[in-house]
C-alpha positions, 0 to 999 in steps of 0.5 A: 655515544649519548649515554642519557639518550641510550638510557632514555630509549632503554626505559621507554622500550622497557616500559612499553613492553612490560607496562608501567611500574608500581610505585611505593613511597615509604616516608618515615618521620623524624628519622635521621641519616644516622639511623640505619646500619647501611648509613653507619648505625652500629648493629650492636645498638640497633638492627635494620635488616630490612632497610639494609637489604634495600641498600643491598638491592637498590641504591643509597644516596649519601646526599639526600636533603628535604626542602624543610627541617619539619613535617608539613612543608616537606610532605607538601613538597613531595606531593606538589613538587614545589617549595611550601614556602611559595604559598601556604606554609612560609613557616611552621607546620599544619595544625591539627584543626587547620584546612587542607594546604595543598591546592586542589586546582594544581597537578600533584604527583597522585593526580599525575599518576591517576591520569596514567591509569594508576590506582592510588592510595595514601596510608599513614601520617598525613599532616596536610590538613582537612576541609576548607574551614578553620577550625576544621569540623571532624564530625562532618565531611572533611573535604577537600582532602586526600581524595581531592588532590589524587588518592583513591583511597586514604586511611590516615593519621591526621597529624601525630601519634599524640595529636588531640583527635585520637581518631583515624581518617578514612577518605573524607571522614573519621573512621567509624564515626557513630555520632556527632557527640564530642567530649572535651578532656583536659589532659586526660590521654597520657597527659595530653589534651584530648577530643573524645569523638565517638569512634574507634580510638587510636592506641599509640603503641599499636598504631605503627603495625596497624597502619602497616597492616592496612598498607599490606591489605591495600596492596593485596587488593591491587590487580596485577593489570593496573599499576599502583601508587602507595604513599605510606607515612609511618608514624615512627620515629616521631615522639612519643617514642612508643615502641610496639610489644614486638620490639619493646626491649629488642635494641640496645639503645633504649625505646628509641632504638626499639621504635626504629626497629618498628620502622624497619619491621614496617618496611620489611612487611610491605616489601614481603607482600610485594615479593610474595605477590610477584609485585616487587620485580615491577615496583619502584620502592623508595624510602626516605624521611620528611626530616632529620631526628628530633633531639631534645634537650633532656637527656632522659628522653628516649632520644637522649638515651640512645644518643648516650648509648652511642647512636649518632641519630643524625649522622654527626651533622650539626643540629636536628629537626626544626633547625636550619643545619644539616642535622635537620635536612639530610636524610636517608634515601634508598630506592630499589627498582629491580632490573633497573637500579644496579644492586648496592649502588651508591651515589653522592648526587645532591638531590632532594625530596621535592625532586621525587615528583619529577623522578617518578614522572620521568621513570614511568614515562621513560622520558623527561616530562614537562611539569608546569606546577612542579617548579622545584622538582628536578628529576634524578631518574638517570642517576637511578640507572647509573647514567651520570647527570649534571649537577642539580641546581641550587636548592632551598631548605628551611627551618620551622621558623621559615629562615632559608638556606640555599645549597649549590654544590659544596656551598651553603649560604644561611639567609638571616631574614625571617619571612614577614609572617613569622611570629615574634615568638618564633624569631626569638626562639631561632634567633641564634640561627638568624645569622648570615653564614657560608658553609663549605660542606665538603671541607666542613660538613659539620658546619663549624667554620663560617666562611662568609668573610673569606668568600663574600662573592659566593654568599652574594651569588647565592643570595641573588639566586635565592632572591630569583627563586623568591620572585617566582623562578623555579629551582629545578 
């Protein structure tokens, strides 16, 4: 029997009979694979009951990856289904006054779902820019923005908790803006530069819970007669590490552990409202992160204190956020879909955040979908339902300076060439990573042994595939 065809027919019949599933994509910020009990984090240090429950009721991926080891390019790839280095972000991230980097002429995940009748919202961290001007003018209409790429509603944290704006964005304007008066203060907000807009100001310690409340309120407004898509971007656990009063002192590995528990609380609140309203039974709930945890050099920082206490933020992988190594690109991925995913299932299939677009498109349609613009998105929808798939084609990961690595099965090849546009300062900062390397990740997951001298033909093959992708060939 053709099991892939069988699963496709079953899914199609189910969707036809009961309507399209709701979708919640919950993306954590700078959250490594070693921060959840279900992935090995010791309960004596930190407790993540709500994330653990997702693993118990759904599927846990042990080989989930991001297309970049830094925020903006991963979030771009989630929405576009394509690597950000193909156009707007060959290196770095979107700065606070940068314009929108997502092409409004191309199909995005929320646009695609809108066409299928979905109500769509993005709440939480955005980090993809606003408007068409540089610098963006936040006292004016911020268009194009999230509403122009498929979101009916947007309530956003523009960049990070300590960005100099200190305000929220609702749809295409600063939330609660009273006038165009702006005051600039040098290092007057927790020692950081600050733009004083005449609007409600954010409180860092309350931001995670506040955004969760906004998401819960939006979900409660949704009709059971219309499917919805919520993309929720949590500010945890990106620095500054500012746990809420609710969680302060509740973990046993310091403020970072407390902030992890704030993140877990947010997951629990969103799942709770879905269950209480009876919507969970027809909802795909997907939890992941934009990159691995950030590990600063100073042990006195909260992340360093958590490591000293025994928490392996990135699960023992080499490197962290910003780097080309596995610690920067390996992330947790938990998917719950009641009645479709076997509870407590685990898969080691290699997948990528860029694959979420194609996976959700196939899941809501019941069959594979041709996505012209999402050229790097490879569906793992059959895997969710326990159907064995062919291995994913080779995928690309980048560091913050634009260095690229390509993964194919157990092999990982690091290309030593920076993009032509990478600034000299970045090149110097990451010159130690700009070394041609080949790692056997099955034998050496911590990337300690460069095997390029033993297997030059593998490095040559992977380098050739990478060049084909750079030339415009899709990688799905």
